[in-house]
N, C-alpha and C positions, 0 to 999 in steps of 0.2 A: 464588671470591666476587668479585662486582663491586665496584669501587672508585668513588668519586664524583670527578668532575672538580671543579675549584675552583668552577665555576659551576653545580654541581648535577646535571649529566648523569651518567648511569652509563657507566662504561667497560666495554666487553666484556672478558670474562675472557681472551680471546685476541685480540690485535690482528690485523687483516687483513694478509696477507703483502704486503710492499712489494718491488718489484723492486730488487735491489741487485746490484752487480758481484760476480762469483764471488770475487775477491780480498778484498773486504770481508767476505763471508760466511765465508771461510776464516779471515781474521784474527780475526773475532769468535769463531769456534769455538776458536781457539788461546787467545784471551784468556780464554774461559770455562774452558779447561783450566788455565791459569795461575791464575785466580781461585780455583779449588779447592785448588791447591797452596799458595798464599800463606798461607792460614789455618794451615798446618802449619809455617810458619817459626817458629823460636824468637823469643820476644818481643824480644830484643835486636837481631834482624835484621829483623823484620817492619816496623818503622817507619823503617828506614834503607834497606837494600838492597831489601827488599820493596816499599817505597813507590817507590823509584827505578825499579825494573822496571815497576811498575804505571803510573807516569807516562809512561814511554817507550812502553809499549803504547798508552796513550791518545793520545799524540802521533801515533803511526803511524796509528791509526784516524782521527784528525782529518784528517791529510794525505790519506788515501785518500778520505774523505768529500768534502773540499774538491775534490780532483782530479776526482772523478766529475762535478762540476758545472761545471768550468772549460772554457774554450776550449782546443783542442789545444795551441796555442803556450804557454799558461800552465801546462798540466799538467806539462810536462817539469820545470820547477823544483820544483814541489810533490812530484812523484814522486822527484826527486833528494833532497829533504829526507827523505822516507819511507825511502829506501834508506839514507841516513846514519843515521837513527834505528834502523833494523833492525840495522845493524852494531853500534851501541851496545847495543841490546837483547841481541844474541847474546853480546857481551862480558860483560854483567852476569849473564846466565843462566849462562855458563861460570864466572864468579866464584862464584856461589851454589853451583854443583856442586863447585868446588875447595874451598870452605869446608865442604863436606859438609852444606849446608843443603838442597840438592836431591839425592835419591838418583839412581843411574844410570838407572833406568827413567824417571823424570820428566824428567831432563835429556835423554835420548835422544828421548823423545816430543816435547818442546818443540823441540829442535834440528832434528829432521827436518821438522817442520811449518814452522819459521821458514826453513829452507833452501828449501823449496818456495815459500814466499811470496816469498823473495828472487828466485827464478827468475821468478816471475810478474811481479814489479815490474820486473826487468831487461827482460823481453820487452815489457812495456807501454811502458817508456821507449824502447827501441830502435824499436818500431813507430811511436811518435809522432815520433821523430827522423827516421825514413826518410820520413815524410809531410810534415814541416815543412821548408820551403826554408831553406837556410843564408843568413845575412845577410852 
């Protein structure tokens, strides 16, 4: 069903595909996976650890989006922030698993995807560093 824009136009039921970086597409896919898991967190953890994990996912997506529009020399710092946030995310995902909030299957699925995203981020950063002259 079409929704109305605030100014009265109808929004198509499916937005036209936009060209995004593969790392952003992959991160969005992992976030969607996480989003389904979060609803199954116990209430006492959903609004603490669950929210924390959710916020770190959003921060990484924000960094990736920003980096995709920055000049090469600016991207390195933003990607470094995304890498740090990814490490924090992995820590909190592991904590959720250790607290038995995430089962083995969900933990492994998230961990494997986040590991691959980490490789992609590292490659992106190294590629930029090799192209950017040292000061």
